[in-house]
N, C-alpha and C positions, 0 to 999 in steps of 0.2 A: 505496499498497502505506498504510494508516495504523499506526501508530505507537502502540502500549498502555503508551512509557514514563510514567510519574506523574516527577512532579518530590519533589522531596529538599528541606525549607528545615529546616533548622541551628538551631534559638534557643535556644543554651543562649552564645550570643554573647557578651552581656555575662558572664557566669560565665566566662568564661576570663578576658577582662578582670580581675573579681576578683582572680583567686586571678592573674597575672600578676603584680599589688601587693600580691601578701602574700607572692611571692616575692626579690620585690626589697626589701620591707620588712626579710624574714628573713634577706636576704642584705647588710640593711645590715648588722643588729646584730651578727650571726655573724662576719661579717668584722671589725668594731667589737670585738667581744671574740676577733679573734685577737692574736695577739703582733707583725703584719705579713711574718712570715717567707714567703716562698712558697708554702709549703708550708700555714702558717697558713692564708690567706686562701683556697686552693682546695679545705680542710677543710672552712671558714665556708662557701663553696662548695654543698657536698655536703650539710651542715648543714640548709639552705635548700632542700634540692629533696627531705629525707625528714621536714622535722619533726609533718607532720602524721601522721604515722605512728608516731611517740610523744605525744603531748597525745590518742590514738583509745586508745592498749594505758595509756596508762593510768587513762585517764575513764573507759576498761570494769573496768581492776585495782580502781577504787576503789567503783566500782557490783558491784564482785561478780561480774561475769558469767562 
């Protein structure tokens, strides 16, 4: 019996690495801006995850979309 299954090739691998580097950079920035407490560091890591959302929001706000 022949298999009709095709191969799926994921070609977005390099972008994952770029996004990972962006997260590391943002995490370093936000943690260094925190007061050094445990919750300050946790908040900095959470901000590093969601900062692109704020950038897109403010860019869309500025262009009047």
